[in-house]
Backbone as ProteinMPNN parsed JSONL, in Angstrom:
{"seq_chain_A": "MINYFDAAENTLRGRGFLDSALKNLERRKERIVQHGSPAGYPSPDFSKPYASTSAVNDTLAECLELAEVVREIKATEEKIQEIDAVISRLGEAERDIIRLWYIERKSKEEIAAAVNYASATSVYDLRNKAVAEFALRYFGAGALPSV", "coords_chain_A": {"N_chain_A": [[33.439, -59.376, -36.729], [31.32, -58.152, -34.014], [32.407, -54.892, -32.727], [31.394, -54.442, -29.602], [31.988, -52.269, -27.418], [32.51, -50.295, -29.474], [29.806, -49.909, -30.07], [28.698, -49.917, -27.952], [29.324, -47.302, -26.899], [27.884, -45.563, -29.281], [25.391, -46.162, -28.869], [24.841, -45.227, -26.691], [25.835, -42.088, -27.417], [23.882, -41.571, -29.033], [21.592, -41.689, -27.573], [21.544, -39.423, -26.315], [20.855, -37.542, -27.71], [18.595, -38.152, -27.854], [16.446, -37.141, -26.116], [15.747, -34.565, -27.769], [15.089, -35.075, -30.471], [12.58, -36.372, -29.526], [11.068, -33.965, -28.454], [10.988, -32.561, -30.663], [9.58, -34.32, -32.691], [7.178, -34.353, -31.068], [6.608, -31.292, -31.124], [5.789, -31.5, -34.024], [4.194, -33.17, -34.289], [1.972, -31.028, -33.229], [1.735, -29.613, -34.609], [0.762, -30.683, -37.06], [-1.514, -31.306, -35.929], [-2.66, -29.003, -35.577], [-2.86, -27.948, -38.053], [-4.467, -29.508, -39.648], [-7.143, -29.491, -38.271], [-10.057, -28.14, -38.598], [-11.091, -24.769, -39.616], [-12.836, -22.473, -37.681], [-16.185, -22.661, -38.15], [-17.408, -24.922, -40.127], [-19.751, -24.357, -43.108], [-22.041, -26.305, -44.48], [-21.821, -26.627, -48.269], [-24.808, -28.016, -49.862], [-24.998, -27.875, -52.496], [-23.418, -28.829, -53.317], [-22.7, -32.478, -53.493], [-20.919, -33.895, -52.537], [-17.194, -34.664, -51.392], [-14.048, -32.426, -52.291], [-11.598, -33.684, -53.976], [-9.302, -33.276, -53.567], [-9.375, -32.031, -51.09], [-10.343, -34.435, -49.449], [-7.542, -35.857, -50.316], [-5.854, -34.518, -49.348], [-6.496, -34.307, -46.364], [-6.174, -37.383, -45.927], [-3.564, -37.565, -46.558], [-2.454, -36.152, -43.528], [-3.147, -37.797, -42.038], [-2.046, -39.172, -42.218], [0.706, -39.012, -42.013], [0.186, -37.819, -39.074], [0.166, -40.354, -37.915], [2.595, -41.419, -38.763], [4.095, -39.803, -37.24], [3.301, -40.162, -34.725], [3.708, -43.122, -34.487], [6.793, -42.523, -34.317], [7.152, -41.127, -31.907], [6.611, -42.801, -30.181], [8.312, -45.377, -30.603], [10.658, -43.874, -30.097], [10.492, -43.257, -27.328], [10.008, -45.823, -26.096], [12.756, -46.273, -26.972], [14.032, -44.449, -25.32], [13.627, -45.567, -22.871], [15.053, -47.989, -22.52], [17.456, -48.071, -22.654], [17.831, -45.922, -20.846], [16.908, -47.793, -18.612], [18.85, -49.993, -18.309], [21.022, -47.961, -17.847], [20.685, -47.331, -15.101], [20.951, -49.748, -13.835], [23.758, -49.541, -13.517], [26.46, -48.386, -11.63], [26.576, -46.178, -9.015], [28.578, -43.836, -9.6], [29.164, -44.709, -12.33], [27.079, -44.197, -13.648], [26.926, -41.532, -13.008], [29.19, -41.099, -14.95], [28.474, -41.123, -17.253], [26.013, -40.328, -18.044], [26.749, -37.376, -17.712], [28.921, -37.595, -19.385], [27.29, -38.501, -22.114], [24.964, -37.954, -22.385], [24.653, -35.029, -21.342], [26.684, -33.924, -22.221], [28.563, -33.108, -21.11], [32.342, -30.821, -20.788], [35.653, -32.403, -20.289], [36.65, -31.467, -18.529], [34.738, -30.148, -16.798], [33.634, -32.746, -16.581], [35.546, -34.122, -14.609], [35.334, -32.419, -12.786], [32.906, -32.772, -11.722], [32.301, -35.784, -10.66], [34.424, -35.437, -8.866], [36.834, -35.985, -9.652], [40.713, -35.61, -9.999], [41.903, -35.513, -12.713], [41.276, -34.556, -16.093], [42.52, -36.968, -17.183], [41.699, -39.315, -15.754], [38.753, -39.702, -15.828], [38.575, -40.437, -18.486], [39.15, -42.824, -17.548], [37.322, -43.954, -16.278], [35.188, -43.871, -17.531], [35.499, -45.734, -19.687], [35.558, -47.847, -17.959], [32.824, -47.541, -17.502], [31.25, -47.38, -19.993], [32.068, -50.008, -20.909], [31.088, -51.687, -18.584], [28.059, -50.973, -19.051], [28.118, -51.977, -21.724], [28.329, -54.933, -21.383], [26.44, -55.054, -19.945], [23.667, -54.548, -21.777], [24.166, -55.174, -24.164], [24.69, -57.924, -23.866], [25.967, -61.444, -23.374], [27.824, -61.51, -25.401], [29.116, -59.404, -25.626], [31.214, -59.547, -24.158], [33.951, -59.784, -25.487], [34.881, -57.747, -26.525], [34.971, -56.112, -24.492]], "CA_chain_A": [[32.935, -59.112, -35.237], [30.899, -56.604, -33.409], [32.699, -54.604, -31.54], [30.506, -54.036, -28.012], [32.806, -51.122, -26.952], [32.272, -48.863, -29.715], [28.593, -50.002, -30.329], [27.966, -48.967, -26.425], [29.496, -45.383, -27.361], [27.085, -45.289, -30.435], [23.795, -46.346, -28.733], [25.289, -44.119, -25.746], [25.745, -40.919, -28.179], [22.387, -41.693, -29.936], [20.817, -41.682, -26.221], [22.035, -38.188, -25.663], [19.925, -36.881, -28.449], [17.14, -38.997, -28.359], [15.289, -36.307, -25.85], [15.717, -33.094, -28.217], [14.449, -35.613, -31.122], [10.941, -36.391, -28.787], [10.656, -32.299, -28.201], [10.927, -32.304, -32.099], [8.604, -34.976, -32.597], [6.247, -33.739, -30.586], [6.331, -30.442, -31.941], [5.4, -32.226, -35.345], [2.408, -33.966, -33.952], [1.073, -30.52, -32.731], [1.516, -28.74, -36.087], [-0.147, -31.433, -37.813], [-2.672, -31.342, -35.517], [-3.354, -27.779, -35.339], [-2.755, -27.549, -39.425], [-5.215, -30.143, -39.901], [-8.159, -28.935, -37.65], [-11.319, -27.219, -38.809], [-11.163, -23.16, -38.949], [-14.368, -21.876, -37.66], [-17.451, -23.507, -38.137], [-18.062, -25.211, -41.75], [-21.237, -24.315, -43.726], [-21.944, -27.404, -45.603], [-22.697, -26.757, -49.057], [-25.488, -28.964, -50.805], [-25.228, -28.089, -53.776], [-22.202, -30.53, -54.001], [-23.343, -33.914, -52.923], [-19.755, -34.688, -52.913], [-15.89, -33.735, -51.192], [-13.331, -32.328, -53.1], [-10.514, -35.23, -54.253], [-7.889, -32.507, -53.199], [-9.474, -31.921, -49.494], [-9.544, -35.889, -49.565], [-6.627, -36.566, -50.451], [-5.08, -33.62, -48.067], [-6.938, -35.591, -45.003], [-5.664, -38.674, -45.594], [-1.817, -37.418, -45.754], [-2.438, -35.812, -42.787], [-3.645, -38.847, -40.985], [-0.467, -40.614, -42.306], [1.868, -38.094, -41.841], [0.398, -38.02, -38.063], [0.19, -41.815, -37.816], [4.108, -42.041, -38.82], [4.722, -38.95, -36.068], [3.108, -41.232, -33.461], [4.73, -44.182, -33.956], [7.782, -42.447, -34.029], [7.333, -40.852, -30.689], [6.3, -44.274, -29.249], [9.688, -45.889, -31.0], [11.427, -43.476, -29.138], [10.181, -43.411, -25.823], [10.831, -47.025, -25.614], [14.232, -46.475, -26.958], [14.748, -43.809, -24.101], [13.045, -46.516, -21.724], [15.172, -49.129, -22.619], [19.025, -47.621, -22.412], [18.046, -45.278, -19.337], [16.884, -48.987, -17.593], [20.368, -50.434, -18.419], [21.902, -46.959, -16.945], [19.71, -47.06, -14.512], [21.641, -50.638, -13.231], [25.077, -49.33, -13.357], [26.808, -48.026, -10.01], [26.272, -44.532, -8.929], [30.206, -43.095, -10.73], [29.033, -45.201, -13.712], [25.845, -43.825, -14.359], [27.252, -40.004, -13.726], [29.905, -40.303, -16.189], [27.668, -41.345, -18.59], [25.221, -38.889, -17.765], [27.421, -35.93, -17.519], [29.728, -37.52, -20.903], [27.252, -38.646, -23.295], [23.849, -37.151, -22.628], [24.406, -33.92, -20.96], [27.648, -33.68, -23.604], [30.04, -31.78, -20.353], [33.474, -31.113, -21.075], [35.758, -33.401, -19.799], [37.265, -30.74, -17.124], [33.45, -30.156, -15.876], [33.107, -33.814, -15.339], [36.051, -34.507, -13.585], [35.035, -31.674, -11.31], [31.468, -32.845, -11.103], [32.671, -36.993, -10.003], [35.362, -35.336, -7.69], [38.672, -36.635, -10.07], [41.673, -34.978, -10.181], [42.004, -34.801, -13.835], [40.604, -35.681, -17.064], [42.81, -38.293, -17.753], [41.65, -40.705, -14.67], [37.928, -39.683, -16.219], [38.795, -41.35, -19.326], [39.18, -44.659, -17.277], [36.211, -43.879, -15.45], [34.334, -43.628, -18.762], [35.989, -46.985, -20.337], [34.674, -48.852, -17.009], [31.288, -47.298, -17.032], [30.728, -48.035, -21.243], [32.01, -51.493, -20.721], [29.632, -52.34, -18.046], [26.942, -50.764, -20.068], [27.893, -52.986, -23.081], [27.913, -56.32, -21.082], [24.676, -55.422, -19.23], [23.069, -53.972, -23.012], [24.296, -56.791, -25.318], [25.098, -59.517, -23.118], [27.571, -62.172, -23.155], [28.544, -61.335, -26.914], [29.927, -57.96, -25.673], [32.666, -59.938, -23.572], [35.505, -60.175, -26.102], [35.142, -56.322, -26.316], [35.386, -55.379, -22.9]], "C_chain_A": [[32.189, -58.093, -34.888], [31.86, -56.179, -32.458], [32.098, -53.626, -30.413], [30.842, -52.721, -27.763], [32.249, -50.102, -27.66], [30.397, -48.93, -30.361], [27.871, -49.778, -29.016], [27.793, -47.707, -26.881], [28.196, -45.124, -28.173], [25.565, -45.219, -29.776], [23.958, -45.007, -27.235], [25.243, -42.143, -26.07], [24.628, -40.914, -28.378], [20.863, -41.279, -28.572], [20.778, -39.984, -26.071], [20.879, -37.019, -26.941], [18.737, -37.055, -28.845], [15.938, -38.01, -27.188], [15.011, -35.318, -26.775], [14.571, -33.728, -29.335], [12.811, -35.841, -30.518], [10.324, -35.214, -28.989], [10.181, -32.644, -29.682], [9.682, -32.916, -32.854], [7.06, -34.601, -32.135], [5.462, -32.128, -31.186], [5.674, -30.407, -33.456], [3.955, -32.531, -35.447], [1.498, -32.677, -33.898], [1.343, -29.843, -34.177], [0.973, -29.033, -36.797], [-1.637, -31.111, -37.442], [-3.603, -29.901, -35.533], [-3.762, -27.396, -37.079], [-4.82, -28.261, -40.052], [-6.988, -30.188, -39.368], [-8.799, -27.774, -38.59], [-10.883, -25.763, -38.608], [-12.485, -22.901, -39.165], [-15.083, -23.156, -37.908], [-17.722, -23.924, -39.688], [-19.015, -25.08, -42.098], [-21.138, -25.577, -44.903], [-22.807, -26.74, -47.049], [-22.977, -27.486, -49.893], [-25.535, -28.488, -51.553], [-24.015, -28.996, -54.389], [-22.27, -31.404, -52.854], [-21.699, -34.743, -52.644], [-18.509, -33.93, -51.98], [-14.691, -33.637, -52.381], [-12.325, -33.929, -52.774], [-9.483, -34.222, -53.247], [-8.049, -32.406, -51.674], [-9.632, -33.328, -48.545], [-8.414, -36.572, -49.185], [-5.944, -35.858, -49.114], [-5.244, -34.305, -46.427], [-6.292, -36.569, -44.876], [-4.074, -38.265, -45.706], [-1.803, -37.055, -45.19], [-2.317, -36.642, -41.743], [-2.127, -39.487, -41.22], [0.307, -39.934, -41.315], [1.702, -38.304, -39.929], [0.227, -39.292, -37.259], [1.724, -42.418, -37.464], [4.68, -41.379, -37.378], [4.463, -39.855, -34.701], [3.678, -42.337, -33.217], [6.12, -44.017, -33.996], [8.341, -42.156, -32.634], [7.214, -42.073, -29.861], [7.636, -45.062, -29.443], [10.733, -44.897, -29.897], [11.929, -43.265, -27.829], [10.441, -44.34, -25.372], [12.323, -47.389, -26.036], [14.911, -45.872, -25.77], [14.92, -45.212, -22.725], [14.282, -47.388, -21.131], [17.006, -48.768, -22.19], [18.867, -46.762, -20.907], [17.763, -46.628, -18.07], [18.324, -49.473, -17.166], [21.509, -49.748, -17.6], [21.271, -47.121, -15.251], [20.787, -47.96, -13.321], [22.765, -50.524, -12.661], [25.446, -48.361, -11.787], [26.92, -46.294, -10.347], [27.424, -43.534, -10.045], [29.618, -43.805, -12.012], [27.936, -44.026, -14.41], [25.971, -42.18, -14.426], [27.898, -39.733, -14.756], [29.49, -40.555, -17.102], [26.673, -40.562, -18.513], [25.947, -37.56, -18.174], [28.336, -36.458, -19.354], [28.664, -37.399, -22.218], [25.776, -38.183, -23.439], [23.542, -35.818, -22.147], [25.726, -33.458, -21.821], [28.483, -32.601, -22.675], [30.902, -32.024, -21.031], [34.311, -32.257, -20.126], [36.425, -32.659, -18.221], [35.782, -30.742, -16.708], [32.834, -31.668, -15.365], [33.925, -34.267, -14.507], [35.978, -33.918, -12.393], [33.595, -32.046, -10.523], [32.119, -34.468, -10.468], [33.876, -36.611, -9.262], [36.834, -35.877, -8.572], [39.769, -35.611, -9.978], [42.181, -34.285, -11.786], [41.321, -35.266, -14.685], [41.043, -36.746, -17.576], [42.114, -39.323, -16.912], [39.523, -40.146, -15.53], [37.699, -40.189, -17.471], [38.469, -42.857, -19.066], [38.349, -44.877, -16.65], [35.229, -44.811, -16.595], [34.139, -44.853, -19.331], [34.86, -47.697, -19.368], [33.216, -48.577, -17.381], [30.776, -48.094, -18.714], [30.636, -49.514, -20.79], [31.338, -52.36, -19.922], [28.693, -52.245, -19.054], [26.565, -51.756, -21.714], [27.562, -54.391, -22.163], [26.292, -56.219, -20.483], [23.482, -55.21, -20.665], [22.738, -55.274, -23.865], [24.558, -57.876, -24.817], [26.568, -59.782, -23.384], [28.41, -61.948, -24.561], [29.529, -60.233, -27.007], [31.149, -58.702, -25.075], [33.942, -59.838, -24.179], [35.638, -58.72, -26.237], [35.407, -55.602, -25.508], [36.662, -55.001, -22.455]], "O_chain_A": [[32.386, -57.031, -35.478], [32.176, -56.878, -31.495], [32.259, -52.408, -30.33], [29.92, -51.915, -27.894], [31.646, -49.17, -27.129], [29.91, -48.007, -31.014], [26.673, -49.503, -28.949], [26.769, -47.093, -27.179], [27.391, -44.381, -27.614], [24.723, -44.384, -30.107], [23.157, -44.099, -27.01], [24.831, -41.246, -25.336], [24.081, -40.003, -27.757], [19.725, -40.824, -28.688], [19.744, -39.471, -25.641], [20.368, -35.921, -26.715], [18.021, -36.526, -29.695], [14.727, -38.134, -27.37], [13.819, -35.018, -26.717], [13.429, -33.269, -29.353], [11.891, -35.402, -31.208], [9.238, -35.158, -29.565], [9.013, -32.993, -29.854], [8.898, -32.227, -33.507], [6.044, -34.604, -32.83], [4.301, -31.895, -31.523], [5.141, -29.407, -33.937], [3.021, -32.305, -36.216], [0.364, -32.815, -34.356], [0.201, -29.743, -34.625], [0.431, -28.194, -37.517], [-2.588, -30.801, -38.158], [-4.827, -29.775, -35.509], [-4.745, -26.714, -37.37], [-5.815, -27.729, -40.543], [-7.873, -30.793, -39.973], [-8.237, -26.823, -39.134], [-10.341, -25.466, -37.543], [-13.164, -22.981, -40.189], [-14.684, -24.321, -37.876], [-18.296, -23.099, -40.398], [-19.758, -25.783, -41.413], [-20.382, -25.695, -45.868], [-23.997, -26.428, -47.052], [-22.156, -27.876, -50.723], [-26.753, -28.411, -51.717], [-23.806, -29.58, -55.452], [-22.008, -31.195, -51.669], [-21.504, -35.957, -52.587], [-18.661, -32.729, -51.76], [-14.45, -34.53, -53.194], [-12.324, -34.79, -51.893], [-9.011, -34.669, -52.201], [-7.076, -32.639, -50.957], [-9.258, -33.445, -47.378], [-8.185, -37.408, -48.311], [-5.588, -36.459, -48.1], [-4.381, -34.659, -45.623], [-5.751, -36.809, -43.797], [-3.35, -38.727, -44.825], [-0.601, -36.792, -45.228], [-1.63, -36.444, -40.74], [-1.376, -40.11, -40.469], [0.5, -40.209, -40.13], [2.654, -38.776, -39.308], [0.155, -39.255, -36.031], [2.11, -43.237, -36.63], [5.403, -41.968, -36.575], [5.306, -40.141, -33.851], [4.12, -42.68, -32.12], [6.831, -45.001, -33.79], [9.399, -42.571, -32.159], [7.851, -42.164, -28.812], [8.139, -45.447, -28.387], [11.439, -45.395, -29.021], [13.049, -43.143, -27.333], [11.064, -44.316, -24.31], [12.969, -48.371, -25.668], [15.917, -46.326, -25.225], [15.853, -45.596, -22.021], [14.572, -47.558, -19.947], [17.568, -49.441, -21.326], [19.663, -46.934, -19.984], [18.223, -46.569, -16.93], [18.834, -49.389, -16.049], [22.444, -50.257, -16.982], [22.041, -46.798, -14.346], [21.31, -47.438, -12.336], [23.05, -51.086, -11.604], [24.602, -47.803, -11.086], [27.18, -45.568, -11.307], [27.112, -42.782, -10.969], [29.742, -43.016, -12.949], [28.056, -43.281, -15.382], [25.477, -41.499, -15.326], [27.714, -38.761, -15.488], [30.134, -40.221, -18.096], [26.711, -39.891, -19.544], [25.481, -36.822, -19.042], [28.293, -35.698, -20.321], [28.854, -36.61, -23.144], [25.349, -38.024, -24.582], [22.434, -35.333, -22.374], [25.624, -32.264, -22.101], [28.972, -31.561, -23.117], [30.887, -32.963, -21.827], [33.684, -32.932, -19.31], [36.595, -33.229, -17.142], [35.635, -31.75, -16.018], [32.069, -31.926, -14.436], [33.442, -34.864, -13.544], [36.306, -34.375, -11.298], [33.225, -31.811, -9.373], [32.594, -34.168, -9.373], [34.523, -37.606, -8.937], [37.846, -36.124, -7.916], [39.282, -34.489, -9.84], [42.618, -33.163, -12.045], [40.669, -36.284, -14.448], [40.368, -37.49, -18.288], [41.935, -40.374, -17.527], [39.248, -41.332, -15.717], [36.516, -40.452, -17.686], [37.915, -43.723, -19.743], [38.29, -46.029, -16.22], [34.756, -45.946, -16.525], [33.001, -45.262, -19.56], [33.722, -48.031, -19.696], [32.475, -49.545, -17.546], [30.103, -49.124, -18.737], [29.631, -50.123, -20.424], [30.999, -53.497, -20.25], [28.454, -53.159, -19.842], [25.582, -52.05, -22.394], [26.443, -54.88, -22.321], [25.343, -57.0, -20.557], [22.399, -55.775, -20.515], [21.769, -55.987, -24.126], [24.644, -58.87, -25.537], [27.617, -59.153, -23.528], [29.6, -62.252, -24.649], [30.388, -60.015, -27.862], [32.214, -58.39, -25.607], [34.965, -59.805, -23.496], [36.799, -58.384, -26.004], [36.007, -54.535, -25.637], [36.805, -54.509, -21.336]]}, "name": "protein", "num_of_chains": 1, "seq": "MINYFDAAENTLRGRGFLDSALKNLERRKERIVQHGSPAGYPSPDFSKPYASTSAVNDTLAECLELAEVVREIKATEEKIQEIDAVISRLGEAERDIIRLWYIERKSKEEIAAAVNYASATSVYDLRNKAVAEFALRYFGAGALPSV"}
């Protein structure tokens, strides 16, 4: 049986890294595009009625790499939107704790101060409640026994 509480925590931890992954993917895309773009105005060599196979293979490899990066960008954006949509349906306190704990990765003391809780211990209680609610909303009825 799946422990949906743990699965929810893993999903939320992953969400914290997806923004930086998206930035890295965008940089890779730009690098591929810049590397593959022509340097200056090429002059055709009419003595050769063909293109070299290495140039064709390099271009094909860059096109395939670009297509893969674009696919990963799209998948990453969709996953961010999916997780964020569930987080947005939580109560304000739960949204805040999840954002601070998993996405911004603040210290427990910083979280306690931000949500006006007296101690870091009470922050754990709020976190547990928020993760349980996220698990139910994200995974559905299967999460009931785990939360």
